[in-house]
Structures are given as structure tokens and as C-alpha cells.
C-alpha positions as CSV (number, residue, x, y, z in Angstrom):
1,I,-0.2,-0.1,-0.2
2,P,1.6,3.3,-1.0
3,D,2.5,5.8,1.9
4,L,0.0,8.7,2.1
5,P,1.3,12.2,1.4
6,H,1.5,14.7,4.1
7,G,-0.5,17.6,4.6
8,P,-4.1,18.5,4.1
9,E,-5.0,16.6,0.8
10,A,-3.6,13.5,2.5
11,W,-6.8,12.4,3.6
12,C,-8.2,12.6,0.0
13,T,-5.5,10.4,-0.9
14,A,-6.7,7.8,1.6
15,V,-10.1,7.7,0.3
16,K,-9.1,7.4,-3.0
17,Q,-6.9,4.3,-2.1
18,W,-9.7,2.8,-0.5
19,E,-12.0,3.1,-3.5
20,D,-9.9,3.5,-6.9
21,P,-7.9,0.2,-7.9
22,A,-5.3,2.4,-10.0
23,A,-4.4,4.2,-6.5
24,S,-3.7,0.7,-4.3
25,I,-1.7,-2.6,-5.3
26,G,-2.7,-5.6,-6.4
27,G,-5.0,-4.6,-9.1
28,K,-7.9,-3.9,-6.4
29,A,-9.2,-1.1,-4.5
30,L,-8.5,-1.5,-0.9
31,K,-11.9,-2.1,-0.1
32,D,-12.0,-5.1,-2.4
33,W,-8.8,-6.7,-1.1
34,H,-9.3,-10.4,-0.1
35,E,-9.0,-10.8,3.7
36,E,-5.7,-12.9,3.6
37,W,-4.1,-10.0,2.0
38,Y,-4.5,-7.7,5.6
39,T,-5.0,-10.4,8.4
40,G,-2.9,-12.9,9.8
41,P,0.5,-12.6,8.9
42,M,-0.1,-9.7,6.7
43,R,-1.7,-7.8,9.7
44,T,1.3,-5.8,10.5
45,V,2.6,-5.1,6.9
46,T,-0.9,-4.2,5.4
47,G,-3.6,-4.3,8.1
48,V,-3.0,-1.4,9.7
49,K,-2.7,0.8,6.5
50,R,-5.8,-0.5,5.0
51,N,-7.6,0.0,8.1
52,I,-6.5,3.6,8.5
53,R,-7.6,4.4,4.8
54,K,-10.8,2.3,5.6
55,V,-11.9,4.3,8.6
56,I,-11.3,7.7,6.9
57,A,-13.4,6.6,3.6
58,V,-16.3,5.3,5.8
59,K,-16.5,8.7,7.9
60,F,-16.3,10.3,4.4
61,Y,-19.3,8.3,3.3
62,R,-21.5,8.9,6.3
63,L,-21.0,12.4,5.8
64,Q,-22.5,12.0,2.1
65,R,-19.2,12.4,0.5
66,D,-19.4,16.0,0.9
67,E,-16.2,17.4,1.5
68,E,-17.2,20.9,3.0
69,V,-19.2,19.0,5.8
70,F,-16.2,16.6,6.4
71,L,-13.7,19.4,6.8
72,E,-16.3,21.1,9.0
73,A,-16.5,18.1,11.3
74,Y,-13.1,17.2,11.1
75,P,-10.7,20.1,11.0
76,E,-8.0,18.0,12.2
77,A,-7.9,16.7,8.4
78,T,-5.8,19.8,7.3
79,R,-2.9,18.7,9.6
80,G,-2.4,15.2,8.3
81,V,-3.5,11.7,8.6
82,K,-2.8,10.7,12.0
83,P,-4.6,13.9,13.5
84,L,-7.5,13.0,11.6
85,F,-7.4,9.3,12.4
86,D,-6.8,10.2,16.0
87,A,-9.9,12.5,15.7
88,I,-12.3,10.1,14.1
89,Q,-11.3,7.2,16.7
């Protein structure tokens, strides 16, 4: 799973990797990965990265994929993925 960039647009990349096969690896969007790709022995390699993207994407979907509403609810997104992930948790 490619690393996320730093900065205010990193959360957009997380959502894109979650849903776009071209933004991920293995020819599948992260949401469509086979379970064995991110569990068991792969848990520490890909499981954590996949989960961060899943949490951010699901929260974005729950806010009707409205970027303005998302950023209003989670201004931490402008500081990067870690502050955003922590705020969502």
C-alpha cells in the first residue's frame, strides 16, 4: 500500500486508495482486497495501513461524501492523516 502524502490533502488520497484500484496495489481497491491480504501474518504489514484508509473513507461516506461537511466536522484533516484518524477514533 503506497504511503500517504503529508499535508491537508492526504485524507483525499486515503479515500482514493480505499476505492480506486489504480491508487492501490494488486489491481484491486483496498475495499475489495481479499481478507488474507491484510489479516494473519499480513496484519502488521498491510492491515494497519488498510484500516486507516477504511476508517477515513467510511467516515467520509457517512457524511454523504461532502468535502465541506467533512472538513467542518474534522478540521484535523488539514493537519494530516494521523490527527484526522485520532479525531475519528
